[in-house]
C-alpha positions in Angstrom: 138.8 124.9 20.0 135.7 126.1 18.3 133.4 124.6 20.8 135.4 125.9 23.7 135.6 129.4 22.2 131.9 129.5 21.4 130.9 128.4 24.9 131.5 132.1 25.9 129.5 133.3 22.8 127.4 130.5 21.3 125.9 132.9 18.6 129.3 133.0 17.0 129.4 129.2 16.3 127.3 129.3 13.1 129.6 132.1 11.7 132.8 130.5 12.7 132.1 126.9 11.9 132.7 127.1 8.0 136.0 128.8 8.8 137.0 126.0 11.2 135.9 123.4 8.7 138.0 125.2 6.0 141.1 125.2 8.3 140.5 121.4 9.1 140.3 120.4 5.4 143.3 122.6 4.4 145.4 121.3 7.1 144.6 117.6 6.5 145.1 118.2 2.7 148.5 119.7 3.3 149.4 116.8 5.6 148.3 114.1 3.3 150.0 115.7 0.2 153.3 115.9 2.1 153.0 112.4 3.7 152.1 110.8 0.3 154.9 112.7 -1.4 157.4 111.0 1.1 155.7 107.6 1.5 155.0 106.9 -2.2 158.4 105.2 -2.4 157.3 102.7 0.3 155.4 99.6 -0.7 152.8 99.9 2.1 150.5 102.4 0.3 148.0 101.4 -2.3 149.0 102.5 -5.7 145.4 103.3 -6.9 143.8 106.5 -5.5 140.5 104.8 -5.0 142.2 102.1 -2.8 144.2 104.7 -0.9 140.9 106.7 -0.2 139.1 103.5 1.0 142.0 102.7 3.3 142.2 106.3 4.7 138.3 106.4 5.2 138.6 103.1 7.2 141.4 104.5 9.5 139.5 107.8 10.0 136.4 105.9 10.9 138.3 103.7 13.3 139.9 106.8 15.0 136.5 108.6 15.3 134.9 105.6 16.8 137.7 105.3 19.4 137.3 109.0 20.2 133.6 108.6 20.7 134.2 105.9 23.3 136.9 107.9 24.9 134.9 111.2 25.1 131.8 109.2 26.4 133.9 107.8 29.2 135.8 111.0 30.1 134.2 114.1 28.7 130.6 113.3 27.5 130.1 116.8 26.5 132.8 116.5 23.8 131.4 113.3 22.2 129.6 115.5 19.6 133.1 116.3 18.0 133.9 112.8 16.8 130.2 112.1 16.2 130.3 115.0 13.7 133.4 113.5 12.1 131.5 110.1 11.6 128.4 111.8 10.2 130.5 113.9 7.8 132.2 110.8 6.2 131.2 110.0 2.7 128.8 107.0 2.1 
């Protein structure tokens, strides 16, 4: 949405990007807290936080790589979105 909105006013991208990132992190955190709160009873989640983080990072990277291929095949101009996600992942 940010890229689409700033196509009409590219100068606003730098000003709005931190807010978009804050929304993304807040929404993801709320989702993960709620998911983990419900799924903790299941045996499918790792019990250690470090292991859960590693599993989540692997799934997020897999999803982003899939999205890069999809965007390159269907909307090349949007490939930057999943590429940013990949570059933003922790080492």
